[in-house]
C-alpha atoms as a printed R data frame, in Angstrom:
    type eleno elety resid chain resno      x       y       z
1   ATOM     1    CA   MET     A     1 44.532 191.896 112.486
2   ATOM     2    CA   ALA     A     2 46.821 193.968 110.275
3   ATOM     3    CA   ALA     A     3 49.386 191.157 110.146
4   ATOM     4    CA   SER     A     4 46.664 188.696 109.114
5   ATOM     5    CA   VAL     A     5 45.521 191.009 106.321
6   ATOM     6    CA   GLY     A     6 49.111 191.370 105.139
7   ATOM     7    CA   VAL     A     7 49.586 187.609 104.997
8   ATOM     8    CA   LYS     A     8 46.377 187.162 102.998
9   ATOM     9    CA   GLN     A     9 47.393 189.895 100.570
10  ATOM    10    CA   GLU     A    10 50.767 188.232 100.113
11  ATOM    11    CA   LEU     A    11 49.062 184.910  99.269
12  ATOM    12    CA   ILE     A    12 46.751 186.643  96.806
13  ATOM    13    CA   VAL     A    13 49.676 188.373  95.092
14  ATOM    14    CA   ARG     A    14 51.554 185.099  94.886
15  ATOM    15    CA   ALA     A    15 48.544 183.440  93.263
16  ATOM    16    CA   ALA     A    16 48.141 186.419  90.904
17  ATOM    17    CA   LEU     A    17 51.742 186.099  89.734
18  ATOM    18    CA   ALA     A    18 51.273 182.390  89.118
19  ATOM    19    CA   LEU     A    19 48.136 183.115  87.106
20  ATOM    20    CA   LEU     A    20 49.982 185.833  85.224
21  ATOM    21    CA   ASP     A    21 52.600 183.278  84.156
22  ATOM    22    CA   GLU     A    22 49.832 181.040  82.908
23  ATOM    23    CA   VAL     A    23 47.525 183.449  81.065
24  ATOM    24    CA   GLY     A    24 49.409 186.753  80.653
25  ATOM    25    CA   LEU     A    25 48.288 190.257  81.594
26  ATOM    26    CA   GLU     A    26 45.263 190.292  79.300
27  ATOM    27    CA   GLY     A    27 44.009 187.040  80.755
28  ATOM    28    CA   LEU     A    28 44.479 188.117  84.371
29  ATOM    29    CA   THR     A    29 41.106 189.210  85.715
30  ATOM    30    CA   MET     A    30 39.810 189.601  89.233
31  ATOM    31    CA   ARG     A    31 37.135 186.972  88.555
32  ATOM    32    CA   ARG     A    32 39.648 184.475  87.190
33  ATOM    33    CA   LEU     A    33 41.930 185.079  90.165
34  ATOM    34    CA   ALA     A    34 39.067 184.564  92.625
35  ATOM    35    CA   THR     A    35 38.292 181.272  90.893
36  ATOM    36    CA   ALA     A    36 41.905 180.183  91.143
37  ATOM    37    CA   LEU     A    37 41.903 181.010  94.842
38  ATOM    38    CA   LYS     A    38 38.546 179.239  95.321
39  ATOM    39    CA   ILE     A    39 36.992 182.278  96.897
40  ATOM    40    CA   GLN     A    40 34.123 184.599  96.014
41  ATOM    41    CA   ALA     A    41 34.973 187.779  94.111
42  ATOM    42    CA   PRO     A    42 33.768 190.102  96.952
43  ATOM    43    CA   SER     A    43 36.363 188.524  99.269
44  ATOM    44    CA   LEU     A    44 39.100 189.400  96.770
45  ATOM    45    CA   TYR     A    45 37.869 193.000  96.431
46  ATOM    46    CA   TRP     A    46 38.055 193.383 100.189
47  ATOM    47    CA   HIS     A    47 41.861 193.055  99.902
48  ATOM    48    CA   PHE     A    48 42.290 194.743  96.513
49  ATOM    49    CA   PRO     A    49 39.447 197.128  95.526
50  ATOM    50    CA   ASN     A    50 40.300 196.981  91.804
51  ATOM    51    CA   LYS     A    51 42.698 195.483  89.303
52  ATOM    52    CA   GLN     A    52 45.109 198.425  89.490
53  ATOM    53    CA   ALA     A    53 45.498 197.902  93.224
54  ATOM    54    CA   LEU     A    54 46.271 194.262  92.529
55  ATOM    55    CA   LEU     A    55 48.826 195.217  89.869
56  ATOM    56    CA   ASP     A    56 50.454 197.546  92.383
57  ATOM    57    CA   GLY     A    57 50.802 194.640  94.769
58  ATOM    58    CA   MET     A    58 52.242 192.454  92.007
59  ATOM    59    CA   ALA     A    59 54.701 195.192  90.958
60  ATOM    60    CA   ASP     A    60 55.852 195.483  94.562
61  ATOM    61    CA   ALA     A    61 56.403 191.741  94.747
62  ATOM    62    CA   ILE     A    62 58.355 191.743  91.472
63  ATOM    63    CA   PHE     A    63 60.704 194.415  92.816
64  ATOM    64    CA   GLY     A    64 60.912 192.504  96.098
65  ATOM    65    CA   ALA     A    65 62.755 189.821  94.116
66  ATOM    66    CA   VAL     A    66 65.410 192.269  92.878
67  ATOM    67    CA   SER     A    67 68.674 191.131  94.440
68  ATOM    68    CA   LEU     A    68 71.011 194.049  95.013
69  ATOM    69    CA   PRO     A    69 74.759 193.553  94.797
70  ATOM    70    CA   ARG     A    70 76.336 192.773  98.163
71  ATOM    71    CA   ASN     A    71 79.129 195.222  97.461
72  ATOM    72    CA   LEU     A    72 76.681 198.078  96.833
73  ATOM    73    CA   LYS     A    73 78.086 200.576  99.343
74  ATOM    74    CA   GLY     A    74 81.445 201.731 100.429
75  ATOM    75    CA   LYS     A    75 84.236 203.286  98.357
76  ATOM    76    CA   ASN     A    76 87.865 204.175  98.560
77  ATOM    77    CA   PRO     A    77 89.409 207.465  97.377
78  ATOM    78    CA   LYS     A    78 89.630 206.159  93.795
79  ATOM    79    CA   GLY     A    79 85.842 205.744  93.600
80  ATOM    80    CA   LYS     A    80 85.893 201.980  93.996
81  ATOM    81    CA   ASN     A    81 84.434 199.949  96.803
82  ATOM    82    CA   PRO     A    82 86.613 197.560  98.888
83  ATOM    83    CA   LYS     A    83 86.084 194.723  96.366
84  ATOM    84    CA   GLY     A    84 87.297 196.856  93.474
85  ATOM    85    CA   LYS     A    85 83.929 197.483  91.803
86  ATOM    86    CA   SER     A    86 83.473 201.033  90.456
87  ATOM    87    CA   TRP     A    87 80.146 202.830  90.995
88  ATOM    88    CA   ASP     A    88 79.091 202.324  87.377
89  ATOM    89    CA   GLU     A    89 79.792 198.590  87.500
90  ATOM    90    CA   ARG     A    90 77.646 198.304  90.613
91  ATOM    91    CA   LEU     A    91 74.936 200.418  88.965
92  ATOM    92    CA   LYS     A    92 74.878 198.135  85.953
93  ATOM    93    CA   ALA     A    93 74.458 195.184  88.307
94  ATOM    94    CA   VAL     A    94 71.332 196.818  89.792
95  ATOM    95    CA   PHE     A    95 69.725 197.178  86.377
96  ATOM    96    CA   ARG     A    96 70.665 193.666  85.336
97  ATOM    97    CA   ALA     A    97 68.915 192.465  88.481
98  ATOM    98    CA   ILE     A    98 65.808 194.512  87.659
99  ATOM    99    CA   ARG     A    99 65.683 192.948  84.171
100 ATOM   100    CA   ARG     A   100 65.981 189.451  85.661
101 ATOM   101    CA   ALA     A   101 63.083 190.231  88.020
102 ATOM   102    CA   PHE     A   102 60.882 191.392  85.148
103 ATOM   103    CA   LEU     A   103 61.794 188.368  83.058
104 ATOM   104    CA   ALA     A   104 60.946 186.029  85.920
105 ATOM   105    CA   HIS     A   105 57.247 186.521  85.168
106 ATOM   106    CA   ARG     A   106 55.310 186.638  81.922
107 ATOM   107    CA   ASP     A   107 54.544 190.301  81.134
108 ATOM   108    CA   GLY     A   108 56.499 191.266  84.239
109 ATOM   109    CA   ALA     A   109 57.653 194.574  82.780
110 ATOM   110    CA   ARG     A   110 54.132 195.503  81.681
111 ATOM   111    CA   VAL     A   111 52.827 194.843  85.202
112 ATOM   112    CA   PHE     A   112 55.336 197.272  86.649
113 ATOM   113    CA   ALA     A   113 55.047 200.007  84.011
114 ATOM   114    CA   GLY     A   114 53.228 203.111  85.217
115 ATOM   115    CA   THR     A   115 52.558 201.890  88.752
116 ATOM   116    CA   TYR     A   116 54.768 204.298  90.821
117 ATOM   117    CA   VAL     A   117 54.387 201.981  93.829
118 ATOM   118    CA   PRO     A   118 55.472 203.738  97.090
119 ATOM   119    CA   THR     A   119 56.682 200.657  99.003
120 ATOM   120    CA   ASP     A   120 59.905 199.573 100.672
121 ATOM   121    CA   ASN     A   121 60.508 196.963  97.987
122 ATOM   122    CA   VAL     A   122 60.515 199.582  95.256
123 ATOM   123    CA   LEU     A   123 62.136 202.420  97.154
124 ATOM   124    CA   ARG     A   124 65.083 200.309  98.351
125 ATOM   125    CA   VAL     A   125 66.015 199.602  94.736
126 ATOM   126    CA   VAL     A   126 65.528 203.181  93.621
127 ATOM   127    CA   GLU     A   127 67.534 204.371  96.610
128 ATOM   128    CA   ALA     A   128 70.337 202.017  95.667
129 ATOM   129    CA   MET     A   129 70.625 203.326  92.115
130 ATOM   130    CA   MET     A   130 70.355 206.984  93.104
131 ATOM   131    CA   ALA     A   131 72.907 206.561  95.939
132 ATOM   132    CA   LEU     A   132 75.436 205.136  93.493
133 ATOM   133    CA   MET     A   133 74.984 208.044  91.107
134 ATOM   134    CA   GLN     A   134 75.264 210.586  93.922
135 ATOM   135    CA   GLU     A   135 78.340 208.737  95.180
136 ATOM   136    CA   ALA     A   136 79.901 209.443  91.793
137 ATOM   137    CA   GLY     A   137 79.089 213.154  92.032
138 ATOM   138    CA   ALA     A   138 75.621 213.408  90.465
139 ATOM   139    CA   SER     A   139 73.270 216.016  91.851
140 ATOM   140    CA   PRO     A   140 69.915 214.837  93.253
141 ATOM   141    CA   LYS     A   141 68.255 216.092  90.050
142 ATOM   142    CA   LEU     A   142 70.697 214.273  87.768
143 ATOM   143    CA   SER     A   143 70.411 211.072  89.807
144 ATOM   144    CA   SER     A   144 66.632 211.295  89.517
145 ATOM   145    CA   ASP     A   145 66.776 211.878  85.749
146 ATOM   146    CA   GLY     A   146 69.297 209.081  85.418
147 ATOM   147    CA   ALA     A   147 67.220 206.632  87.450
148 ATOM   148    CA   PHE     A   148 64.030 207.320  85.448
149 ATOM   149    CA   SER     A   149 65.820 207.106  82.111
150 ATOM   150    CA   LEU     A   150 67.522 203.831  82.973
151 ATOM   151    CA   VAL     A   151 64.374 202.269  84.416
152 ATOM   152    CA   TYR     A   152 62.483 203.266  81.266
153 ATOM   153    CA   TYR     A   153 65.209 201.627  79.168
154 ATOM   154    CA   VAL     A   154 64.904 198.360  81.124
155 ATOM   155    CA   LEU     A   155 61.124 198.484  80.928
156 ATOM   156    CA   GLY     A   156 61.063 199.123  77.171
157 ATOM   157    CA   PHE     A   157 63.728 196.545  76.384
158 ATOM   158    CA   THR     A   158 62.118 193.876  78.527
159 ATOM   159    CA   MET     A   159 58.621 194.512  77.160
160 ATOM   160    CA   GLU     A   160 60.017 194.099  73.670
161 ATOM   161    CA   GLU     A   161 61.786 190.830  74.410
162 ATOM   162    CA   GLN     A   162 58.817 189.425  76.308
163 ATOM   163    CA   GLY     A   163 56.488 190.469  73.498
164 ATOM   164    CA   LEU     A   164 58.597 188.522  70.993
165 ATOM   165    CA   ASP     A   165 58.937 185.381  73.147
166 ATOM   166    CA   PRO     A   166 57.298 182.499  71.250
167 ATOM   167    CA   ARG     A   167 56.674 180.706  74.547
168 ATOM   168    CA   THR     A   168 54.167 183.387  75.461
169 ATOM   169    CA   GLY     A   169 52.541 183.704  72.088
170 ATOM   170    CA   GLY     A   170 54.829 186.204  70.406
171 ATOM   171    CA   PRO     A   171 52.903 186.980  67.192
172 ATOM   172    CA   LEU     A   172 55.714 187.923  64.847
173 ATOM   173    CA   ASP     A   173 57.421 185.731  62.278
174 ATOM   174    CA   LEU     A   174 60.833 187.373  62.724
175 ATOM   175    CA   ALA     A   175 62.475 185.511  59.852
176 ATOM   176    CA   ASN     A   176 59.838 186.833  57.468
177 ATOM   177    CA   ARG     A   177 60.118 190.343  58.902
178 ATOM   178    CA   GLN     A   178 63.917 190.265  58.621
179 ATOM   179    CA   ALA     A   179 63.671 189.268  54.946
180 ATOM   180    CA   LYS     A   180 61.299 192.151  54.229
181 ATOM   181    CA   PHE     A   181 63.570 194.583  56.116
182 ATOM   182    CA   ALA     A   182 66.565 193.355  54.139
183 ATOM   183    CA   ASN     A   183 64.827 193.696  50.747
184 ATOM   184    CA   LEU     A   184 63.557 197.226  51.381
185 ATOM   185    CA   ALA     A   185 66.766 198.395  53.093
186 ATOM   186    CA   ALA     A   186 68.918 197.093  50.234
187 ATOM   187    CA   MET     A   187 66.977 199.288  47.832
188 ATOM   188    CA   LYS     A   188 66.609 202.530  49.775
189 ATOM   189    CA   TYR     A   189 68.151 202.555  53.245
190 ATOM   190    CA   PRO     A   190 71.907 201.766  53.237
191 ATOM   191    CA   SER     A   191 72.547 202.642  56.884
192 ATOM   192    CA   ILE     A   192 69.862 200.233  58.040
193 ATOM   193    CA   HIS     A   193 71.111 197.578  55.604
194 ATOM   194    CA   ALA     A   194 74.615 197.823  57.010
195 ATOM   195    CA   ALA     A   195 73.339 197.210  60.560
196 ATOM   196    CA   LEU     A   196 70.676 194.648  59.710
197 ATOM   197    CA   HIS     A   197 72.457 191.727  61.304
198 ATOM   198    CA   ARG     A   198 72.708 193.555  64.599
199 ATOM   199    CA   MET     A   199 69.122 194.745  64.452
200 ATOM   200    CA   PHE     A   200 67.918 191.160  64.326
201 ATOM   201    CA   ASP     A   201 70.596 189.701  66.586
202 ATOM   202    CA   ASN     A   202 68.878 187.262  68.958
203 ATOM   203    CA   ASP     A   203 71.572 187.562  71.645
204 ATOM   204    CA   LEU     A   204 69.349 189.749  73.785
205 ATOM   205    CA   ASP     A   205 71.699 189.683  76.780
206 ATOM   206    CA   ASP     A   206 74.416 191.260  74.649
207 ATOM   207    CA   ARG     A   207 72.031 193.828  73.174
208 ATOM   208    CA   PHE     A   208 70.785 194.745  76.632
209 ATOM   209    CA   LYS     A   209 74.381 195.156  77.863
210 ATOM   210    CA   ALA     A   210 75.276 197.338  74.869
211 ATOM   211    CA   GLY     A   211 72.354 199.707  75.472
212 ATOM   212    CA   LEU     A   212 73.007 199.865  79.205
213 ATOM   213    CA   ASP     A   213 76.672 200.644  78.584
214 ATOM   214    CA   LEU     A   214 75.728 203.484  76.208
215 ATOM   215    CA   LEU     A   215 73.342 205.050  78.686
216 ATOM   216    CA   ILE     A   216 75.642 204.838  81.682
217 ATOM   217    CA   SER     A   217 78.569 206.138  79.625
218 ATOM   218    CA   GLY     A   218 76.451 209.187  78.882
219 ATOM   219    CA   LEU     A   219 75.601 209.561  82.559
220 ATOM   220    CA   LYS     A   220 79.292 209.332  83.461
221 ATOM   221    CA   ALA     A   221 80.133 212.034  80.939
222 ATOM   222    CA   ARG     A   222 77.454 214.309  82.367
223 ATOM   223    CA   ILE     A   223 78.748 213.766  85.893
224 ATOM   224    CA   ASP     A   224 82.324 214.434  84.776
225 ATOM   225    CA   THR     A   225 81.384 217.813  83.258
226 ATOM   226    CA   ARG     A   226 79.892 218.858  86.614
227 ATOM   227    CA   SER     A   227 82.837 217.832  88.750
């Protein structure tokens, strides 16, 4: 019986993610999902008592798609694993994979935000990132702080880029906003004006990499001061 329930929940979550891609988080309702599944709403509530429970299941599925680097574990005395990847390079790969998983679904980052889902799919990814930090010499506390800070960075960055995606109804006219920024910055804010091109750079992969590098460099410095 438990296995049957699990299979049905998996099918519901899969349908919910497909509906999310179509209508976004605001458009995803229990009633609309029940209609898509061609079932009565009470049947849906038997599996997921409320929308938050459904979102938890969707967040778990999103993290289930996070592909961890094959060379995640194992190191030699110089802090590199047998394939020559340092701990921080492997850690960056974990967070790139998380971003890809969020981007795979419309509003994917918003679905995951604030869920704290205690499932194997989520914990295996968190364990991977914390193990890499502890491998490098981080204390359990520092690895926890580092994991939360980096996940929050990925969530915030991905929410921003998904919110601006014109394919999903991004509301901003960025060219118009950039012109207004430029005009005001030229008059009063020289530091902003000097960096304006970068602030509106649409190479989001490069901007994500730059922020991730900054954060992990800070983490490395903190670990080095403790060793």
